[in-house]
C-alpha positions as CSV (number, residue, x, y, z in Angstrom):
1,M,-0.3,0.0,-0.1
2,P,3.2,1.7,-0.5
3,I,3.9,7.9,0.0
4,A,4.8,7.7,0.3
5,R,2.3,7.6,-2.1
6,A,2.7,4.0,-2.4
7,A,1.2,3.6,1.2
8,K,-1.8,5.0,-0.2
9,R,-3.7,2.3,-2.0
10,A,-7.0,2.4,-2.5
11,S,-9.6,-1.0,-2.3
12,V,-10.7,-1.8,-6.2
13,R,-12.5,-4.0,-8.4
14,L,-9.3,-6.6,-9.8
15,G,-9.7,-8.8,-13.1
16,A,-7.7,-12.0,-12.7
17,V,-4.3,-12.8,-13.2
18,V,-2.9,-16.2,-15.2
19,L,-1.0,-17.1,-13.4
20,A,1.6,-20.6,-14.6
21,G,1.4,-23.6,-12.9
22,A,-1.2,-23.7,-9.7
23,L,-0.7,-22.1,-6.8
24,L,-0.2,-24.9,-3.3
25,A,-2.8,-25.7,-0.6
26,A,-2.9,-23.5,1.8
27,C,-0.7,-24.3,4.5
28,G,-1.4,-24.9,8.0
29,S,-4.3,-23.6,10.1
30,G,-2.0,-22.4,13.1
31,D,-4.6,-22.7,15.7
32,S,-4.9,-21.1,18.6
33,S,-7.7,-22.0,20.9
34,D,-6.1,-22.0,24.2
35,S,-6.6,-18.9,25.1
36,T,-6.8,-17.8,28.1
37,D,-7.9,-14.2,27.7
38,S,-11.8,-15.8,26.0
39,A,-14.1,-16.7,27.2
40,G,-15.4,-19.9,25.6
41,G,-12.3,-19.7,23.6
42,K,-13.7,-18.0,20.9
43,V,-10.8,-14.9,19.7
44,T,-12.3,-11.9,18.1
45,L,-8.9,-10.1,16.0
46,N,-9.0,-6.9,15.0
47,V,-6.8,-6.0,12.0
48,D,-6.0,-1.6,11.5
49,L,-4.1,-1.8,8.1
50,F,-4.9,1.4,5.5
51,G,-5.0,1.2,2.2
52,S,-6.1,-2.5,0.3
53,F,-3.5,-4.9,1.1
54,G,-5.3,-7.1,-0.3
55,F,-6.3,-9.7,2.4
56,K,-9.9,-9.6,2.6
57,E,-9.8,-9.1,-1.1
58,A,-8.3,-12.7,-1.5
59,G,-10.4,-13.6,0.5
60,L,-8.3,-14.7,3.0
61,Y,-9.5,-13.7,6.1
62,E,-12.7,-15.9,5.1
63,E,-9.6,-19.2,4.7
64,Y,-8.2,-18.6,8.0
65,Q,-11.5,-18.6,9.5
66,K,-12.8,-21.3,7.8
67,L,-9.8,-23.2,9.1
68,N,-9.6,-22.0,12.4
69,P,-13.5,-21.8,13.5
70,N,-11.9,-20.5,17.7
71,I,-11.2,-16.4,15.6
72,T,-12.9,-13.9,14.1
73,I,-11.5,-11.2,12.3
74,K,-12.5,-8.2,11.9
75,Q,-10.7,-5.4,9.6
76,S,-10.7,-1.7,9.8
77,D,-8.9,0.1,7.2
78,T,-7.7,4.2,7.0
79,Q,-6.9,5.3,3.1
80,D,-4.4,7.7,3.4
81,E,-1.6,5.9,5.3
82,A,0.2,9.5,6.5
83,D,-3.6,9.6,8.5
84,Y,-3.1,5.9,9.6
85,W,0.4,6.7,11.5
86,K,-0.8,9.4,13.1
87,S,-3.1,7.8,14.3
88,L,-0.7,5.2,15.1
89,Q,0.7,6.8,17.5
90,T,-1.9,8.4,19.6
91,R,-2.8,5.2,20.1
92,L,0.7,4.2,21.0
93,A,1.5,6.9,22.7
94,G,-1.4,6.5,25.0
95,G,-1.1,1.9,25.3
96,G,-5.0,1.8,24.7
97,G,-7.0,1.1,21.1
98,L,-5.2,-0.6,19.3
99,A,-6.0,-3.6,17.8
100,D,-3.9,-7.3,17.9
101,V,-2.4,-6.3,14.2
102,Q,-1.2,-3.0,12.8
103,G,0.0,-2.4,9.0
104,V,2.6,-0.3,9.2
105,E,4.0,0.8,5.0
106,I,7.8,0.3,5.2
107,G,8.6,3.9,5.1
108,R,7.6,4.2,8.7
109,I,9.5,0.6,9.7
110,A,12.9,2.5,10.8
111,S,11.0,4.4,13.1
112,V,10.1,1.6,14.7
113,T,13.0,-0.2,14.7
114,Q,15.0,2.1,16.5
115,Q,12.9,4.2,18.2
116,Q,9.9,2.9,18.9
117,S,10.9,-0.7,19.3
118,D,9.5,-1.2,23.6
119,K,6.3,-0.6,21.4
120,F,5.3,-3.6,19.1
121,Q,6.1,-7.2,19.5
122,D,9.0,-9.2,19.7
123,L,7.9,-12.1,16.6
124,K,10.9,-14.1,18.2
125,E,9.3,-14.6,21.4
126,F,7.0,-16.6,19.1
127,G,9.3,-18.5,16.6
128,A,9.7,-15.3,14.1
129,D,13.2,-16.0,13.5
130,K,13.0,-19.7,11.9
131,L,11.5,-17.8,8.5
132,K,14.2,-15.7,8.0
133,G,14.7,-17.6,5.0
134,E,11.7,-17.8,3.8
135,F,12.4,-13.7,3.3
136,A,14.1,-11.5,0.7
137,E,17.0,-10.1,2.9
138,A,16.2,-6.9,2.6
139,K,12.4,-6.8,3.0
140,W,13.2,-8.1,6.6
141,S,16.4,-7.2,7.8
142,A,14.2,-3.9,7.5
143,A,11.8,-5.4,10.3
144,T,15.2,-6.4,12.7
145,T,16.2,-4.4,15.0
146,K,19.9,-3.6,15.8
147,D,19.9,-6.8,18.5
148,G,18.4,-8.7,17.1
149,K,14.3,-8.7,17.7
150,I,11.7,-9.1,14.3
151,L,9.4,-6.3,15.0
152,G,7.8,-7.1,11.5
153,L,6.8,-9.7,8.8
154,G,6.4,-8.3,5.2
155,T,3.6,-9.0,3.0
156,D,4.5,-6.9,0.1
157,V,7.3,-5.3,-1.9
158,G,7.0,-2.5,-5.1
159,P,9.4,-3.7,-8.3
160,E,9.3,-1.1,-10.5
161,A,7.7,-0.7,-14.8
162,M,6.5,1.6,-16.4
163,C,2.6,1.4,-17.6
164,Y,1.4,2.9,-20.7
165,R,-1.1,3.2,-23.3
166,T,-1.2,1.3,-25.9
167,D,-3.8,3.0,-28.1
168,L,-2.9,6.1,-26.6
169,F,0.6,5.8,-28.4
170,K,-0.7,4.1,-31.6
171,Q,-2.8,7.9,-32.4
172,T,1.0,9.5,-32.0
173,G,3.7,7.2,-34.0
174,L,5.0,5.9,-30.6
175,P,5.8,2.5,-30.9
176,T,4.3,-0.1,-29.0
177,D,6.0,-2.7,-28.1
178,R,7.6,-3.4,-24.6
179,E,10.9,-4.2,-25.9
180,E,10.9,-1.5,-28.0
181,L,10.0,1.4,-25.6
182,A,12.7,-0.7,-23.6
183,K,15.4,0.2,-25.7
184,K,14.6,3.4,-25.8
185,W,14.3,4.5,-22.6
186,A,16.6,2.6,-21.5
187,T,17.7,6.2,-19.9
188,W,14.7,9.2,-18.1
189,D,16.3,11.8,-20.8
190,G,15.2,8.9,-23.4
191,Y,12.0,9.1,-21.2
192,L,11.1,12.9,-21.6
193,E,12.0,12.6,-25.5
194,L,10.3,10.6,-25.8
195,G,7.6,13.0,-23.9
196,K,8.3,15.5,-26.0
197,E,7.5,13.6,-28.7
198,Y,4.2,12.5,-27.6
199,K,3.2,16.0,-26.9
200,K,3.6,17.3,-30.3
201,K,1.1,15.2,-31.5
202,A,-1.4,13.7,-28.7
203,P,-5.2,14.0,-28.0
204,A,-7.0,16.8,-26.8
205,K,-6.2,16.8,-22.6
206,S,-4.1,13.9,-22.7
207,A,-0.4,14.8,-21.2
208,W,2.2,12.0,-21.2
209,L,2.3,10.9,-17.6
210,D,0.8,11.7,-14.5
211,S,2.2,13.5,-12.5
212,V,5.8,14.5,-11.5
213,A,5.0,13.2,-7.7
214,S,4.8,10.4,-8.8
215,L,7.7,10.5,-12.2
216,Y,10.3,11.8,-8.6
217,G,8.7,8.5,-6.6
218,I,9.9,6.6,-9.0
219,M,13.2,7.6,-9.7
220,I,14.1,7.7,-6.4
221,G,13.2,4.3,-5.1
222,Q,15.7,2.6,-8.2
223,E,18.6,4.5,-5.2
224,K,20.1,2.2,-2.9
225,E,20.7,6.1,-0.2
226,R,18.2,8.4,-1.2
227,Y,17.2,11.0,2.6
228,Y,20.2,9.2,4.9
229,D,23.3,7.0,4.8
230,A,24.5,4.5,7.0
231,S,24.9,6.0,10.0
232,G,21.3,7.6,10.1
233,E,22.5,10.9,8.7
234,L,20.1,13.1,7.3
235,I,21.6,13.6,3.2
236,Y,18.8,14.1,1.0
237,D,19.8,18.2,0.5
238,K,23.4,16.8,-0.2
239,N,22.8,13.2,-2.4
240,P,23.2,14.0,-6.6
241,A,20.4,10.4,-6.0
242,V,18.0,13.2,-4.8
243,K,18.8,16.2,-7.1
244,K,18.7,14.2,-10.0
245,A,15.1,12.9,-9.5
246,W,14.5,16.3,-8.1
247,D,16.0,17.7,-11.3
248,T,14.7,15.8,-13.9
249,S,11.0,15.3,-12.0
250,V,11.2,19.9,-12.8
251,E,12.4,19.3,-16.3
252,A,9.0,17.8,-16.9
253,A,7.4,20.1,-15.7
254,E,8.3,22.8,-17.0
255,A,8.5,21.5,-20.3
256,G,4.8,20.7,-20.1
257,L,4.4,16.6,-20.0
258,S,2.7,16.5,-17.4
259,A,-1.2,16.2,-16.5
260,K,-0.4,18.0,-13.2
261,L,-2.8,15.2,-11.5
262,D,-2.7,15.0,-7.4
263,Q,-1.8,11.0,-6.4
264,W,-5.1,9.5,-5.5
265,T,-7.8,12.1,-5.9
266,P,-11.1,11.7,-7.9
267,Q,-9.8,13.7,-10.7
268,W,-6.6,11.4,-10.6
269,N,-8.5,8.9,-10.3
270,Q,-11.3,9.5,-13.3
271,A,-8.3,9.9,-15.4
272,F,-7.5,6.3,-16.1
273,A,-10.6,5.6,-17.6
274,A,-10.2,9.5,-20.0
275,G,-7.2,8.7,-21.8
276,S,-6.1,12.5,-19.1
277,F,-1.6,10.6,-19.6
278,A,-0.3,8.4,-21.3
279,T,1.7,6.2,-18.5
280,I,2.9,6.3,-15.3
281,P,5.5,4.8,-13.6
282,C,3.8,1.6,-12.1
283,P,5.2,0.0,-8.8
284,A,3.7,-4.2,-8.3
285,W,1.0,-3.1,-6.4
286,M,-0.3,0.2,-8.8
287,L,-1.3,-2.7,-11.1
288,G,-4.7,-3.6,-9.3
289,Y,-5.1,0.2,-9.0
290,V,-5.0,0.7,-13.1
291,K,-7.4,-1.7,-13.3
292,G,-10.6,-0.9,-11.0
293,Q,-9.9,2.7,-12.2
294,A,-9.9,2.8,-15.9
295,G,-13.0,-0.4,-15.8
296,D,-13.2,-2.9,-18.3
297,A,-13.0,-0.3,-21.1
298,G,-9.5,-0.6,-20.4
299,K,-8.5,-4.4,-20.8
300,G,-5.8,-4.8,-23.4
301,K,-5.0,-0.7,-23.7
302,W,-2.9,-0.9,-21.2
303,D,0.8,-2.4,-21.0
304,I,4.3,-2.9,-19.8
305,A,7.1,-2.3,-19.9
306,K,11.3,-2.6,-18.6
307,L,11.9,0.7,-16.1
308,P,14.7,3.9,-18.0
309,D,17.9,3.3,-16.0
310,G,17.5,0.1,-13.7
311,A,15.4,-1.5,-11.7
312,G,14.0,0.0,-8.3
313,N,11.4,-0.6,-5.1
314,W,8.6,1.3,-4.1
315,G,6.0,0.7,-1.3
316,G,5.8,-2.1,0.6
317,S,4.5,-2.6,4.0
318,Y,4.9,-5.1,7.2
319,L,2.2,-6.4,9.6
320,S,3.3,-5.8,13.3
321,I,1.5,-6.7,16.5
322,P,1.3,-4.2,19.6
323,R,2.7,-4.8,22.6
324,A,-0.6,-3.8,24.4
325,A,-2.5,-6.1,22.0
326,K,-5.4,-8.5,23.8
327,H,-4.2,-11.8,22.2
328,K,-0.7,-11.4,20.2
329,K,-0.4,-15.6,20.4
330,E,-3.1,-15.7,18.1
331,A,-2.0,-12.7,16.2
332,Y,1.4,-13.9,15.5
333,A,-0.2,-17.2,14.6
334,L,-2.8,-15.0,11.9
335,I,0.5,-13.1,9.9
336,E,3.0,-16.1,9.9
337,W,-0.2,-17.5,7.6
338,L,-0.8,-14.1,5.9
339,T,2.7,-13.8,4.4
340,A,3.6,-17.2,3.9
341,P,4.3,-18.1,0.3
342,E,0.9,-19.8,-0.6
343,Q,-0.7,-16.7,0.5
344,Q,1.6,-13.5,-0.4
345,A,1.3,-15.9,-4.4
346,K,-3.2,-15.8,-4.0
347,I,-2.0,-11.8,-2.9
348,F,-0.7,-12.1,-5.9
349,Q,-3.5,-13.5,-8.2
350,K,-5.9,-11.2,-7.0
351,Q,-4.8,-7.9,-6.6
352,G,-1.0,-7.6,-8.0
353,N,0.9,-7.1,-5.3
354,F,4.1,-8.4,-5.4
355,P,5.6,-11.3,-2.9
356,S,9.1,-10.2,0.0
357,S,8.7,-13.7,-0.3
358,T,11.2,-16.0,-2.3
359,G,9.0,-18.9,-2.7
360,A,6.1,-17.1,-3.2
361,I,8.3,-15.0,-5.8
362,E,9.1,-18.3,-7.7
363,K,5.3,-19.8,-7.7
364,I,4.5,-16.5,-9.6
365,S,7.5,-16.7,-12.1
366,G,5.9,-16.8,-15.2
367,A,2.6,-15.4,-14.2
368,T,1.5,-13.0,-17.2
369,D,-2.0,-10.7,-16.8
370,E,-4.2,-10.0,-20.1
371,Y,-5.4,-6.5,-18.8
372,F,-2.2,-5.3,-20.2
373,S,-2.2,-6.9,-22.8
374,G,-0.5,-10.4,-22.1
375,A,2.3,-8.5,-20.2
376,P,4.6,-11.1,-18.7
377,I,3.9,-8.9,-14.8
378,G,6.2,-12.3,-13.5
379,Q,9.4,-12.1,-15.3
380,I,9.5,-8.1,-15.4
381,F,8.7,-7.8,-11.6
382,G,10.7,-10.4,-10.6
383,D,13.8,-9.3,-12.6
384,A,12.6,-5.8,-10.5
385,A,12.6,-7.3,-7.4
386,K,15.9,-9.2,-7.8
387,A,18.2,-6.2,-9.3
388,S,16.6,-3.8,-6.5
389,P,18.5,-1.9,-4.1
390,V,19.1,-2.4,-0.4
391,Q,17.7,0.6,0.1
392,V,19.3,2.5,3.3
393,L,15.8,3.4,5.1
394,G,15.8,6.7,7.6
395,V,13.3,7.5,10.5
396,H,11.8,10.1,8.5
397,D,12.0,9.2,5.5
398,Q,7.8,9.4,4.5
399,N,7.9,12.6,5.6
400,V,10.8,13.8,3.7
401,M,9.7,12.5,1.2
402,Q,6.2,14.2,1.3
403,Q,7.7,18.3,1.7
404,I,10.3,16.6,-1.9
405,T,6.8,16.0,-4.1
406,N,5.0,18.6,-2.2
407,G,7.7,21.2,-3.4
408,L,8.0,19.7,-7.0
409,G,4.0,20.0,-6.7
410,E,4.1,23.8,-6.4
411,V,6.4,24.5,-9.5
412,E,4.4,22.1,-11.6
413,R,1.0,24.1,-10.7
414,K,2.1,27.3,-9.6
415,G,4.9,27.7,-12.1
416,V,7.2,28.7,-9.0
417,S,10.7,27.5,-9.6
418,S,13.2,24.8,-9.0
419,E,15.1,26.5,-7.1
420,K,12.6,28.6,-5.1
421,A,10.4,25.1,-4.3
422,W,13.3,23.5,-3.3
423,G,13.7,26.1,-0.3
424,T,9.8,25.4,0.1
425,A,10.4,21.8,0.2
426,K,13.7,22.2,2.5
427,K,12.1,24.3,5.2
428,G,9.3,21.7,4.8
429,V,11.3,18.7,6.2
430,D,13.3,21.0,9.3
431,N,9.5,21.9,10.1
432,V,8.1,18.4,10.1
433,I,11.2,16.7,11.9
434,G,12.8,19.7,13.8
């Protein structure tokens, strides 16, 4: 649910994804009917998430409850991750109102491990250390404290690609073959040059991309060090990678390549079906969102190609258990089951959320998606996941990201100069992180 905009993923109606080979049967039930704090052995597990993790949509709650008749799962949702995180911080500080399971976006996990480890359950107490080899190393290590506490199990990751409208490309004379496009936009400069070609012949009210914020987000996801270095020092204002992503996004804005749409707004949602943009940088989790907004009429009009300048990751989340949770044992059994390879593969099948489980990645390697013109999504996103850098995460990654994209919005919509907008972004970072 990724904002870190990845974390603002909304629930969507999704098309089926074709998998090569059948998925394995669900793993063990993780029964925990010996709870001592629930009358009659019945337990209600409260799961509090942001956006759409896909558990409900993929039918996993229903399946788990059948396997465990003593368990009832109730999920609450907040679409905006920033609102969710603010509320969670208030409840953590007060110690009340917490769910048995809390979602944590990847941009917040460093805050959990470095500043709030006393607020979350060490999952090693339930045997989570035995699962280490089942997850990608980067995903696992990010939720582990320096003294070895395991504070979350990974759900998805966000390997990146580029989604594009083949029908709009045809109208402007651009190639539509995904391999040819990958060569033409092998660099971000090449991507912008194609955008300028598109603009010359574009249909009315159709831009090259949705927003420069999405361009910046996808570019910064290609970098190992972004806002912090490995020692924990804040380096965003002197990091060449941040400057490159900023300058490229500013160039796109000043060249008029953007539809100037704020992501996750109603206007942005409507634009998928209206053809308001021809390309959108898309982490794997974005596929389901595209389907939900573009609808049946968009099937076969979209395709997916490799990203310019190599692989990257944008978004991904964790499931954690607060120390104040009422049913920690049962909560752990649930999150271990939800993040197992079989379940992660099912979520990919239904939602497009790319697995963090190495076993699940193997299961979906041959997946294609007919909605996206039969694109080999298992291969495209699988290759990106393998090549993505192990990112250095800092305690205020989300806050820095938000202030920078706010600054880019000033350039995009108001014509503010790059220098002035960057100054505003820096002031915003200073105010937010103190």
